[in-house]
N, C-alpha and C positions, 0 to 999 in steps of 0.2 A: 530560636533566633537565627540559626544558620539557614534554615529553610526559607524564612522570609527574605533574607538577604539574597539568596540564590534566585528566588522568584522575582525580585525587583530587577536583578541583572538580566534575567531572561526575557522580560517584557519587551525589550527593544528588538529582540530577534524573532518574535512570533509573527506569523503571517496574519494579516487583518482578515482575509477571507479564506477560510479553510473549508473545502468541500465536505459535504455530509456523506459518508459511506460507512458501511458496517462489514462485519465478518461475513463471508460468503458472497459478497458482491463481486461481479466481474468488472474490472476497471481498466482504463487505459491511463498509464502514467507517462506523461510527456516529460522527458529528461533532457536537459541541455548538455550536449557533449562537445568538448573542445578537442579539435584535431588540428594540431599545429597552431596556425593563427586564425583558422576558421571555426565557426560555431554552428552546430546543427542540432535539430531536435530528434531524439530517438523515442519511439513509443514502445512501451513494454505492456503487453496485454495479458492479464491473468486473473486468478481468483485470490481475493484477500483471505489468507488463512490465519493471520494473527495480527493483533495490535498490542503494543506494550509501551510503557513509559507514560510520562505526562509533561505538560509544558513544552519547552523547546526541545526536550529529549524524546518526544513521542516518535515511535517508529511503527511501520507496518510492513508485513511480509506478503509478497505477491508470488503466486506459484502458477506456472504454466508448463505444458508439455511441448517439447521441441524435438522432433525426429525420434519420438519414442522415449526420450529422456526427460525426467522432471527437472525443471530449472526454477530455483527460488531466488528471489532478490529482496533484500531489506532496504527500505527507503526511509529517510528521516522526513517526517510530515512537514516540518517548517523549513526545509532546506531551500535556499535560493536556486539550486540547480533544478528543482522540480517546478516546471512552469505551469502545469495543469494536471488535474486528476479528473477524468470523466468516468461516471458510473454508467456502464453499458447495460447491466442486468443485475437485479437483486434476487437473492435466493433465500429460501427458508432454511435456517440452521438452528440447532438446539445446543450448540457448544460455543464456548468463547475462543477456543483454538481448534482449528481443523487439521491437526497433524495426522489424523487417520487417513487423509487423502493421499499421503505419501506412499501408502502400501497398496493403493488401488490402481487398476489399469483399465483403460478403455471406457466402456459405458458406465462402469462402477464409479467413475470420478464425477459424473454429473450430479448436480444438486437440483432440487425442485425449485421452480421459479416462484417468487413471491408475487401474488396478484395485488394490484393496487386499485 
């Protein structure tokens, strides 16, 4: 009973058009940033290493390397702060979570591209 009630409440907050992307895809996440009274769009480019949750609580984790350091960021899929998600590249993966990429450096981080 409780789950049905929660699902009904969440329907109003779901985005109508959610882009199709999978684990291992390289994506550009366009995020709206507020700085004082101005608003700008910041792009975070990286590889999707995890997806979790369902409904309005669905999240995805994007990882990239900046100046030799790994940076991960979790985004809510249905957040109004996310204006756009662009899929740049799809990769072949055999895992649901790519946490093993955290231990890898350099060329070992690369994933094989999926041919369409």
